N, C-alpha and C positions, 0 to 999 in steps of 0.2 A: 642502499635504500634502508639500511637498518637491519635489525635482527627480528626473526619471527616472534610474534607476541603470543601465539597460541599453538598448542600441539595439534597437528592436522591428523594424528592417528586416532583421535577420539571419535568412535563411531556413532555416538549418540549426541553429538555436539548441538544438533538442531533442537534438542529439548530445552536448552537453556540459553541459546544464542542471542546476542544482540545483532540484529540484521539491519543494515542501512540501505534505504531505497534510493537508487539512482535514477533520475529522470534525465537521461543523457543530454537531451537537447538544451537543458537548462543548467547543467552541473558546471562545466568549464570548457571554454573554447580554445582548442590548441592551435588552430590554423588561422584564427583571426577573422573568420567570416560571419561571426555573430551567432553561430549555432554551436552548441556544445557537441563534443565528439569524444571518441575513445582516446585520442592523443591527450585531451584535457583531463580525462579520468586517470590515465596512467601517470600524468604529471603530478596529480593530487593523491596518489596512493599513500605517500608518507603521512599526509594529513589524516587519512582514514585510519592508518595504522596507529597514529598517536591518539586518535579518538578512542581506539580500543575495540572496534567492531569485529565481529567474527565472520561476517559474510556480507556481500553486496548483492542485493536484488536489483537487476536491471529491467526497467520497463522496456517494452519492445525496441530493439535496436536494428530490426530487420529492414529490408527493402520495403518502402511504403510511400504512397502519395501524401501520407501525413493528413488525411481528411479527418482523423480522429486520434491525433497525437501519437500515431504509430500503432494503434490498436486495429488498423486496417492493413493487414500484412499481405504483401504481394509475393514474397519469397522468403521462406523460413531458413534457407541455407545461404542467404547473402545478407551481408551488413549493408544498410542504407549508405550510399556514398557520402551523404552529408555527415555521417558519423565516422566513417573509415572503411576498413576492409576486413574480411574474414581473418586474414593473417594477423591484423592488428588485435582483433578480438582474442585470438589465441594467445597473443603475447600478453594482453591484459589479464586473462585468466591465469597464465603461468606466473607473471609478476606479482599478482595479488597473492597467490598461494605461497610464494617465497616469503611474503610478509605475514603469513598465517591467516589470510583472509580468503574465504571461499566465494564462489560465484553462483548465483542462482539466476536463471534466465526466465523469461515470461513467454508462455505459450497461450495463444488465443484460439481455442478449438471450436468455438461456437461459429465463427465466421471468418472470411478472408476479405481482402480488398477486391473491389470490382476490376482491379488491374491484374489479379492473379491469373495465371495461364489457364487454369481450369474455367474461371468464369468468362474469360474472353472467348474461349472455345465454345462455352455454352451459349453465348450470345449469337454465335455464328450458327447455332442449330445443331451442334455436335452432340455425341452421346454424353458429354460431360454435363448436360442438363440434369441427368439423373443424380449428380453429386450435389445439387441445390434443391430448393423447393420452388419449382415452377408450377403455376396452376392457371387455369382459366378463371376469369372473374365471374361475378354474378351480375351479369348485364354490365353496367357501368361501374359497379361496385367491386371492391377487392374480394378475394376468395373467402375471407372471414373478417372478423371484427378486431383482430389482434392489434394492439397499440405498440409502437416503437418505445424503447426505453428513453428515447431522446424527444419524444412527443410526435404526435401525428400517426398516421397509419403505419403498420409494419410491412406494408406492401408497396411496391413500385411497379407500374405498368410500362411495358415495352411497346415499341411501334408495332410489333406483330400482334398486339392485343393480349398476350400472356402477362401474368404477373409474377414477381419473385419476392420471396420473404426475406425481411431484414429486421431483426429485433432491435438493431441500433440504427445507424445512418444508412441511407440508400447505397452508399459506397461500400457497405459491409455486408454482402449477401451471406445468409446463413447456409451452412453446410447440412447435408442430409446424412445424419449419423446412422441411418439404417443401411447405408451402402458400404460394403466391405472395403472399397478402395479408400474411402475417407478414413476408416479406422487404420488401415495398413499404413497410409501416408503419415499419420500422426505418430504411430509407433516408430516408423523410420526416422521421423524428425527428432523424436526423443533420443533415439540411439545416436543419431548425428551429434547432438550437443553433449551427451554424456561422454561420448568418445573423445570429445575436445576438452574434457576436464572439468565441465561444470559439476557442481555438487548437488544441485537441485533445480527444480522447475516450479514456478508459480503458475497456477492455472486460472486464467481469466474466466469470469462468468461460468464457473464450473458446474453450476446446477441447471444450466439452460440448454445444453447440447441437444438432447433427445426430444423430438416432438411426437405427439400423437399422429400416427400416419393419416388419420382421417382429416386432420387440420380443422377440428370443429370450432365454432364460436366459443369464446370465453364465457363461462358462467361463474359468477362469484360464488365461492364456497363449494363448487363441485370438485370432488376428488376421484381420480387423480387430476392435477392441473395439466392442461394440454401441452405445456412446454417447460414447466418448472419442476425440478426435483422428481423426474420420472424413474421408476425402479430400474429401467434398462441402463440407466447411467452407471450403476455399480458394476455391471459387466465390463464396461469400458475402463473403469479405474482399476479393477482387479488385473486386467491385462496390462495396464500401464505399470502397476506395482511390480509385477514380475520383471519388467524391463529395469525399473529403478533398482531393484534388489540385485540384479546381475551387475550393476555398475556402482553399487554403494551409494546411490543417489537418493534424494528425498523429494517430496512434493509438499507444496502448501496451496490449498485451494481457496479461491474466492467463492464463498458459499454464503449467501444471504438467505437465511431461513428462520422463520419465527418458531417452528416446531423443534424443540431441542432434541427430541428422540430421533427425528429424522436427520437433523444435523449430524448427530453423533454417528449415524451409519456410515458417513463418508470417512470417518476416522477409525474404522475398524482395522485390525492389524494387517489385513491384506488389501487395504485400499490406500488412502491418502494419509501422510504422516501428521500433517497439521492443517488447520484452516484458519482464516482470519477471523478475528473476534470484532464483529461490527457493533455489538451491544455496547462494549466499553468505549469504542470510538465515538459513538453517537450519544453517549450518556451526558446529561448536564452536570454542571459543577455542583453537585449536591450530595452530601454525605450518605443519606439513606439510599438514593438511587445508585450511587457508586458501589456501595457495599452490596446491594442486591444484584447488581451486574456482575461483580466479582464472584459472589457465591453461586450465582446461576451458571456462570462460565465454568467454574471449577467442577460444578456438579454435573454438567452436561459432558464434560471430557472424562470424568472419572470412570464410568462404565466401560470405556474402551481403552483406558490407560494412555490416552494421548495428552500431550502437554498443551496447556492454553497459549495463546498468543495475545499480546497486548500492543495496542497502537493508538496514538492520539491524533494522527493526521496522515493523509496520503495525498497522492496527485490528483484526487477527485474532490477532496474535502477542504472546507474553509480552515485556513491555518489556525492552530491552537491559540496563539497569542490573540488573534482577532476574535475568535469564537468565544473564548472565556472572558472577554472584555464586554460582551454584549448582554442585554437583559435576558435574552433567551440563549442559554449557554449550550443547549443541545445542538445536534446537527440533523437536518432533514433536507434532502434535495428540494422537496416541495416549498420549503420556506425561504429559499435563497431570494434575495431581492437587492436591488440597487439601493445605496444610500442608508443601509442599516447602521446606526451609530455604534461606536465601540470605544471603550476606555482602555487604551493600549497599556497603560501603567498597571491597571488592575489585571488585564489579561496576561501580562508578562509575569506578575507575581503568582497568579494561579498556574500558569503554564510551567514555571519553575517547580512549584510544589507537585504538579501532576507528573513531571519527569521523575521525581524521586519516588512517587507512588508507583508508577508503572514499572520502573526498574527494580523495585523491591518485590514485585509479585512473582509467583512461581510460574515458570514457562519461559517462552521466547518473547523478545521485545523487538518491534520494528520501529526504526526512526527514519522518518521522511527527510530527505536532504533539506537543510535549512532550518529544521526544527532546533537543531543544536546551536544555531545562531540566533534564535528567537525572532525569526522573520515574521512580520505580520502579512496578512492578505493584502495584496496590492490592488488598487483601483486601476483597472485597464481602461484607457479611453475606448469609447464604443467603436471607433473606426479602426481600432487595432486588435479587437477581439477576434480569436480564430476558432474558439471552441464551438462545435456543432450544437451543443446543447443550447447555446445562446440563440442561435438562428432558428432551431426547430421550436423554440418556445415563442417565436414571434417577437423576440427582443426583450422579453420581460425577465428572463433568467440571465444573471450576469455571467454564468458559465464557470468553468473551472481554471480559466487562465490566471486568475489572481494568486493561486498557490503555485504556479509554474513559472514565475518570473526568474530569469537567470540569476544565479548566486553572486554575492559580493565577496571577493577574495582579498583584494588590496585597496585600502581606503583611499590612497592618494593616487591611484592609477585610473587612466580613462576607463569608463564603464565599470568602475569599482573592481578592476582586475579580472573581470570575466573573460575578456578577449576583445573581439570586434564589437561593433554596435549590436546589441542583443536583439534577437528575433522578437521578443516582447520588451516593452519599455520598462526600465527600472525607475522606481520612484525617486524623487530628488534626494531623499535622505538615505538612500540604500547604502552609501558608503559608511555610514555610522554603524552598520551591522557587520562590517567586513571582518573576515576571519582573521586577518593578520593583526588587527587592533584588539580583537577579543582574545587572541592567544596570549597576549601579554597581561591579561587581566584575570586573575584567578576567580574574581567575583562575577565575571561575565557569564552569559548563558553557556558559551562554549566551555569555559572553565568548569562550570557545574557538571555538565555532561561528561567531560573527560574524567573528572573526579568520581562521579557516581559509577560510571561504567568500570573504572578501575577497582572501585571498592565493592562492587556488586556481589562478588563471590562470598562476602562475609555472611550473606543470607543462607548460604548452603543450598541443598537441593531438597529440603524437607518440605512438608505441607504447611499451608498457612493456618495459623491459629489466632483468632481474634482475642483481643484483650479488652477488659473493661475500660470504658472511656466515656466521657460526658457526651451529651447530645451534640451532634455536629463534628465529632472528632472521630476519625479512623485510627485505630491502633492495633497492630498485629506483629507477630513474630513468626519467623520460619526456622530459626536456629537458636539454640540456647544463648541467651545473653545479647541478642540483637533485635531491636524493635524499630519499626517504622511508625511514625506518628504524623498524621496530617489533620491540620485544624481548618475545617470549613465552617466553624461556628462564628458568631458575631463578636465574641469576646475571646481574649487570650486564654490559652489553656496551660495549666500547670504540667511540667514534665514529670514523668515518673522518676524514681530514683534511678541514677545511672552513674557509671564510672567514666564514661567518655561520650562526648558529642561527636560522632563520626563525621557527619555532613549535615548541613542545613541549606534549605532553598533560599533562606533570608535570615537576617539576624534575629536574635531573641529580643524581647523587650527589656526595659530597665530593671524589671523584677525577675528576669531569667525566665519569662514564660514564653510560650509559642504564640506569636501573633496569628491573627486571621489570615487564611490563604497561604499558610506556610507549613512546610514539612521538614521533619528531621529524621535522621537515622541515629539511634542511640545504641551504645553497648551498656547493657543493664546488669 
């Protein structure tokens, strides 16, 4: 399978890593049943090694009814049969390491599936009820006014009259983190996966675990929040950090918080190693806004010495090519709507420039599968949508399935080489994005990502220094003699004096200037 591309002895690899997000169900289908699986990932490991990534982050691959794309976990120690077996996961972890690629798994500590053995016992009236939040209602009303992240009440009533809490779908009951058995179980789960060779753990909804035991109504502006970012959370993550340190593992948290000081608390040296940067992900294609996001991100990480993370898209977010081709280039769940027009040529040009921008910034970069192919958001027929966000919205939200369509691998093969007939329909033009076709074209999006990831070390590990630039142009350096220049202005920009153009997201104009929506890396 080739030679390792990275040294696995580097203990701080996570500070500068390029990490590839694998949504297994849509990555590659090894057994022809239309669902991506671990066999498909193993077969594509050489592709990932050629791409040059340092690690793979797998969204949940555990036993699950898949009511929320696998984030409804029924058993953390079992691989869902649709994806393979635990033995196959162990082989995948080992084979990836042979190629210099580490593995990060996903943990969902806020909730489990309603098919989890604990919840099934709780429904039978067992003592397991204490592991969840069961309450009497207020007459015919739920115990409080909390709302689900997917819309509607955060409570479901049972036939016996009691209600249970779920901040997401009804099939995802929230765990009671004040119970020691919940804490012990998750510590055991962490050890289970670290002992199988994973290098890290991504923590889903990391700021939501702990609830005010009184379960009061939500009051806008009241501090502390009844279930977001409660101080007790930090005791949980300090105990987790000790386990990670025992195994040389790392954590990345999904932490959505507007308060930068409180965000940084999660990144103290005895808690999480890194956290996702949602400010940059949701930022519009605007020079001033991007620069502010970058500056604020670096500033909030500096006091705790944690590296920033940069990401343009993930399994929940409208794909970059589509988003950047719209009039509103920001991302907000509340604004998602059917039929939003987009200019894919414009979006692709901007996405290429954004790739060079993100890969030049200090810290770690996450690449969601298919971004390196320039895939657009797909329009899913309404009768094929599976995402609960769509149904909980009453059908107004298109949901997240459009960024989860199975990948195209081979242009001339059935189903673009994914495998069997995909679980989500591929658009008619999907084969034009196929990896095999792009691999032969250095000017393709795949060619750009491969080249950029290979060149990325030229920026070194120094801090970012902004350089003087015209309005609408971002220019910075991180190492002597290497500059990143991104033109978001309406007119072409002159390049500074340089000795070599290392890489460009597109060609220069006839006068050697940098066109609008284009980025370059220069040796100056």
